[in-house]
ZAMARGU-4260 file (C-alpha; in steps of 0.2 Angstrom, whole numbers, plus 5000, padded with zeros to 4 digits):
<rodrens>
0) 5181/5183/5030 | 5189/5166/5033 | 5179/5151/5028 | 5173/5140/5042 | 5185/5125/5045
5) 5175/5109/5049 | 5182/5092/5053 | 5171/5077/5051 | 5176/5061/5060 | 5164/5047/5054
10) 5158/5035/5042 | 5160/5033/5023 | 5147/5022/5015 | 5141/5017/4998 | 5122/5018/4998
15) 5112/5005/4988 | 5095/5013/4987 | 5079/5005/4981 | 5062/5014/4979 | 5045/5006/4981
20) 5027/5011/4984 | 5028/5004/5002 | 5042/4997/5012 | 5041/4978/5015 | 5035/4971/5031
25) 5044/4956/5039 | 5043/4941/5028 | 5035/4951/5014 | 5042/4952/4996 | 5038/4967/4985
30) 5042/4974/4969 | 5053/4990/4968 | 5053/5002/4954 | 5071/5010/4954 | 5088/5007/4961
35) 5103/5018/4963 | 5121/5017/4969 | 5125/5033/4979 | 5139/5039/4990 | 5134/5040/5008
40) 5138/5037/5026 | 5133/5050/5039 | 5151/5056/5041 | 5153/5058/5022 | 5136/5066/5020
45) 5140/5079/5033 | 5157/5082/5025 | 5149/5085/5008 | 5135/5096/5015 | 5148/5107/5025
50) 5158/5109/5009 | 5143/5114/4998 | 5138/5126/5012 | 5155/5135/5011 | 5167/5127/5023
55) 5184/5120/5022 | 5182/5102/5026 | 5193/5088/5032 | 5187/5070/5033 | 5194/5057/5045
60) 5188/5039/5042 | 5191/5023/5032 | 5186/5014/5016 | 5189/4997/5010 | 5201/4992/4996
65) 5187/4987/4985 | 5179/4997/4970 | 5167/5006/4981 | 5182/5013/4991 | 5189/5021/4976
70) 5173/5029/4971 | 5170/5035/4988 | 5186/5044/4990 | 5185/5051/4972 | 5168/5058/4976
75) 5175/5067/4992 | 5189/5074/4982 | 5177/5081/4969 | 5168/5091/4983 | 5185/5098/4987
80) 5186/5089/5004 | 5203/5085/5012 | 5205/5066/5011 | 5223/5065/5018 | 5216/5056/5033
85) 5204/5044/5024 | 5213/5027/5026 | 5211/5013/5013 | 5210/4997/5023 | 5217/4981/5015
90) 5207/4965/5013 | 5191/4974/5019 | 5175/4980/5011 | 5169/4998/5012 | 5154/5002/5022
95) 5138/4999/5014 | 5120/5005/5018 | 5105/4996/5010 | 5091/5009/5010 | 5073/5007/5005
100) 5063/5022/5001 | 5044/5022/4999 | 5035/5035/4989 | 5030/5044/5004 | 5048/5048/5008
105) 5050/5037/5023 | 5065/5026/5023 | 5072/5010/5031 | 5091/5007/5032 | 5102/4992/5035
110) 5121/4997/5038 | 5135/4985/5035 | 5150/4994/5044 | 5165/4987/5034 | 5180/4998/5035
115) 5170/5010/5046 | 5170/4998/5060 | 5189/4998/5060 | 5192/5017/5063 | 5204/5018/5078
120) 5210/5031/5090 | 5226/5031/5081 | 5218/5036/5065 | 5212/5051/5074 | 5228/5055/5082
125) 5237/5054/5065 | 5226/5068/5060 | 5230/5079/5075 | 5237/5093/5065 | 5221/5097/5057
130) 5213/5100/5074 | 5225/5115/5077 | 5216/5128/5067 | 5198/5121/5065 | 5182/5128/5071
135) 5170/5114/5073 | 5170/5095/5075 | 5156/5084/5068 | 5153/5067/5075 | 5141/5052/5073
140) 5139/5035/5079 | 5143/5025/5064 | 5162/5022/5069 | 5168/5014/5085 | 5166/5024/5101
145) 5185/5024/5106 | 5189/5034/5090 | 5175/5046/5094 | 5182/5048/5111 | 5199/5052/5104
150) 5192/5065/5093 | 5182/5073/5107 | 5199/5074/5117 | 5208/5082/5103 | 5194/5094/5100
155) 5194/5099/5118 | 5212/5102/5118 | 5211/5114/5103 | 5195/5123/5108 | 5184/5117/5094
160) 5165/5117/5096 | 5159/5099/5096 | 5143/5093/5088 | 5137/5076/5091 | 5123/5068/5080
165) 5120/5053/5090 | 5114/5042/5076 | 5111/5027/5075 | 5103/5027/5092 | 5114/5020/5105
170) 5106/5013/5121 | 5120/5016/5132 | 5132/5031/5129 | 5147/5032/5140 | 5147/5049/5149
175) 5164/5054/5142 | 5156/5053/5124 | 5144/5066/5130 | 5157/5079/5134 | 5151/5089/5118
180) 5144/5106/5115 | 5129/5102/5105 | 5118/5086/5101 | 5105/5085/5087 | 5096/5068/5088
185) 5080/5064/5080 | 5065/5058/5090 | 5071/5040/5091 | 5089/5045/5096 | 5083/5058/5108
190) 5073/5045/5117 | 5087/5033/5118 | 5099/5047/5124 | 5087/5054/5137 | 5078/5038/5142
195) 5062/5047/5139 | 5048/5043/5126 | 5047/5056/5112 | 5031/5055/5103 | 5026/5073/5102
200) 5033/5091/5102 | 5030/5092/5121 | 5039/5076/5123 | 5054/5082/5113 | 5055/5098/5124
205) 5056/5087/5140 | 5069/5076/5132 | 5079/5091/5126 | 5079/5098/5143 | 5084/5081/5151
210) 5099/5080/5139 | 5105/5098/5144 | 5104/5092/5162 | 5116/5078/5157 | 5129/5092/5154
215) 5127/5096/5136 | 5125/5115/5134 | 5114/5115/5119 | 5101/5101/5115 | 5091/5100/5099
220) 5078/5087/5094 | 5075/5086/5075 | 5056/5082/5071 | 5056/5080/5052 | 5041/5089/5045
225) 5037/5097/5062 | 5053/5106/5063 | 5064/5105/5078 | 5065/5109/5097 | 5080/5118/5104
230) 5085/5119/5122 | 5099/5129/5130 | 5096/5123/5148 | 5085/5138/5152 | 5074/5141/5137
235) 5066/5128/5126 | 5059/5133/5109 | 5051/5126/5094 | 5058/5130/5077 | 5044/5128/5064
240) 5047/5118/5049 | 5049/5124/5031 | 5035/5120/5019 | 5043/5108/5006 | 5037/5092/4998
245) 5047/5077/5006 | 5054/5066/4993 | 5068/5057/5003 | 5072/5060/5021 | 5087/5049/5021
250) 5101/5062/5024 | 5091/5077/5030 | 5098/5075/5048 | 5116/5075/5040 | 5112/5091/5031
255) 5105/5098/5047 | 5121/5094/5057 | 5132/5101/5044 | 5123/5117/5042 | 5122/5119/5061
260) 5141/5117/5061 | 5143/5131/5048 | 5131/5142/5058 | 5140/5139/5075 | 5157/5142/5066
265) 5151/5159/5060 | 5145/5163/5078 | 5127/5164/5075 | 5115/5163/5090 | 5109/5146/5094
270) 5091/5148/5089 | 5096/5157/5073 | 5108/5143/5069 | 5095/5130/5071 | 5083/5139/5059
275) 5097/5139/5046 | 5100/5120/5049 | 5081/5117/5048 | 5081/5125/5031 | 5096/5114/5025
280) 5087/5098/5031 | 5071/5103/5022 | 5080/5105/5006 | 5089/5088/5008 | 5072/5080/5011
285) 5065/5087/4996 | 5078/5079/4985 | 5082/5060/4981 | 5098/5052/4987 | 5110/5056/5001
290) 5125/5066/4995 | 5116/5072/4979 | 5103/5080/4990 | 5115/5090/5001 | 5111/5108/4998
295) 5122/5123/4993 | 5123/5139/5003 | 5114/5148/4990 | 5099/5136/4991 | 5098/5138/5010
300) 5098/5156/5010 | 5085/5157/4996 | 5073/5146/5006 | 5076/5157/5022 | 5073/5173/5012
305) 5058/5167/5002 | 5049/5153/5012 | 5035/5155/5024 | 5038/5142/5038 | 5023/5132/5044
310) 5017/5136/5062
</rodrens>
């Protein structure tokens, strides 16, 4: 059977991660107890997850001409990701994310776009050939919207399924950006996208339905330790969580989006695809770091086979 072919158009960051007992409040100085430098960026995280889950993956994006850029590209190559369309941008820093993770697993993130902020529609057009035989396009909001729009246009022309992870939350999303097949926001992002508050599972169902009414066939709201809600415009259903110990939720949403893309490429039914994605997100949340926590297909299938989901 042919391996799924996934294109990721998105961000590539170096994550500077510190851990502490509790995240600092405004104006507060605290002591942390560890620091790590880890490849990240929502786009690159999703690319790595998709590769580990068994897809042939191509990445479209930019890094700077600094030391971080070299490390980031080498990391993608080690995961057997096609980096032909990752551009090294001169006189520019690579994207950075400064991430605080408290011992409970909660996190706080500040992103400096760097080269990610310079991704253009022309960068996407230069990668037109890889769209011709691909199955799924994964998108996020850490690169400029015109580049995202160009990727959507190419994907539509070539019949790809388009999955948008609308993160970070964007208050006003142009309607043309919403010409996608699936969205998978978390509670905050679902609230921004739908214009409705999301504080509970019932709120998430209402927001998911509203997002479907905006013209998106399948709307998912990820709820962390509470699982997810999925709506196809007719039926809204809660997918229960997997019982894992949360260590670091930083990239759980990226693992979810990548696994969803794999499942959709394999023609799984939507609700089954979301369960597969929930398992991938749970595994990612149970491990430290962004790309290091991305699960393998074997790990996801093992959790699906052996875990009792919380009800």
